[in-house]
N, C-alpha and C positions, 0 to 999 in steps of 0.2 A: 504494500500499499504506499510505497514511496514515490509513485509518480502519478501524474494526472494529465488530462487533456480537456481543454475548455471547447466547447461547440457553441458558437454565437449565432443567434438569429440575425439574419439580415433584414433591413427594412423592406416591407412589401406592401404595396397600395392595396392589393386584394385581400390579404389575410391578416387577421389581428394577430398579435404575438402569442396570445393564450391558445389560439387555434393552432399556430405553428409548432409551439411547445408541446401541446398534446400529440400532434403528428409525429414530431421527433421522438417522443417518449414511447409511443406505440412502436415505432420503428425499432428503438432500442430493446424493448421488452421481447421482441420476437427471438434475436440470437441469445439473450440471457436466459430465457425459457427452454428453447430448444437445445441449447448446448449445456444446459444445466451448469451455467457459469455462476458460481457462487463467490467468485473472487474480484467481482467488479462491482463497485459502490457508487453511488451518485450523490450529487449535492447541487443546490442552486445558489451560487454565491451572492446573486442579486436579490434574493428572497426577502419580501417584506414579511416580517414575523407578525402573526396574529396572536391572540389569546386563545389557548387550547380548550378554555371552558366552554361547554356546550350552551347554546342559546335556543330559545323557541323561535321558530319562524313567525314572523309577522302575518298579519291576515293577507299581505300582498304576496308573501312568500319572500320578500326581500330579505337579504341579510348581508352582513359585510363581506366584501370579497377582498382578497389579499393576493398580490401579485408574486409569482415565482421569478419574475425578471425575464431576461433574454439570454441567459448563459446556462447551459447544462453542462456541469463538470463531471467528469468520469474519473475514478480513483481506482488504482490498483497497481500492480507491479509494471515495470516496463514492458515485460514480456506479455503479460495478459492484455495490456492495452494495445500494444502493436498487433497481436493475434487477432483482437475484435476489429481494429481498424483495417486489416486486410480483408475482411468479409465485406460483403456488398449490402450490409444493413442500411446504409445511407442512400440506397437508389431511390430516386423520387424526390430526395430532400436536398440534393447537393446545390440547387439553384436557390435554396431559402437559408442555407447556413454556411458559416466559415468554420472550418474544422482546423483547430490549432495544432501544433507539435506536441508530442509526448514530451512532458518536462518533468524534472525532479520537483518535488515539493519544497518550499522554503523550509529551512531548519527552524524557524521560530513559530511554525503552524501549531495550532491548538487542535484538539480532538472533539468532535461532536457527532451525536447520533442523528441521523436523518432517518424518520421512521413514518410508516403510514398509519393512519389514525382512522377508526371507522366509528361513526355514529352508533350509539347502542341498538337501534332498530328503527325500520321504517314503519309508517302507520299501518301499511298492508299487511306487514309481517306480525305486528302486534295484534291486529285484528283477527288473522288467522289462528293465532295462538289463543286468543280468548274463545273463538267459535269452538276450537278443538277441546279445550280445557273445561270450560263452562258451558258448552251446549248452546251458545248463543246464535241467533239468525245473523245473517250479514247486516241486516238494518240495525239490529241491537249493537253489534260490534262497532258499526259506523257511528252510532250516537255515543257510545262510551269514548271511542278514540277517533276523534275528528282528524282530518288532514293537518289541521293547524297544530296538532301535537308532535309533529315530526321534529326531530332534534336536528339541529345544524351545528356546524362547528365553524368557529371563527379562525380558520385556518387556510392557508393557500391550497388549492386544488387544481388538478388536471381532470378535464371531461374526457373520459375514454370509452371505448366500446369493447364490450367483452367478446373475445374470439369464440367462446363457447356458446354464449346465448344470444349475441347480437345486440343486447341491451346496452344503453349507455349508463355509466356511473361515474361518480365523482371519487377520485383518489385524493384524499386529503393528506397533507404532508405536514409533519412538525419537525421543527429544528430544536434538538435537545440543548441543554445548557453546555457552555465550554467547559472541557475537562483537560487536566494537564497530562494525563496518561491514557494511551490507547487501549481499547478494549478489542482484542482480536476475534475473528469469527467470521461467519459466512453472510452473504447477502442473498436475498430472494431474488425472484424473477423480475422485478422492478428495480433492483440494485439498491433496495431499501432493507433496513433491518431495525428490530426494536432495542438491540444492544450493541450491536458492532459499530465501532466509531470510523468516521473518514477524518481525514485531515482538513481542517478549516482555516482559511487565510483569505 
């Protein structure tokens, strides 16, 4: 984990940065998942950090949004990053990004966890559970658990599409506190981990 590469979104008149970052992240997810690469972590050095406390959605469904910025940073060993970059995972994105060189991490970098956070449950899931456990009708469950009961997180997110179901979902991302020491381990198919740190600078 002593090297990194920055992938910078390029200005685009047709696509918003959030849309381009989601597309880039989806492209990255494919080789990480397919190759079972657990040695590549990600971070967003321009991330606007939100409050991780859940909030209730307003009547309009509006909630604070925080940006991930326009740089996706990949972390790993020099060998792991070069191996990833020699694949064709950036096909279709090369006109929208500038991929930097694989560089050594600065010696004064700190360590942080970049993890996925999920809201406790969606109203639909809670209603199904109530119907199963308490024998409620759909109408009764709807009265008990309205759509406004959905929990929203004040965290930056990417809107992605599930490869298995085709449904869109929000991948909320939390940036942990700065740590003096690294916590080694593996990363998941999104390059995130609930405990493994990446170098932060």
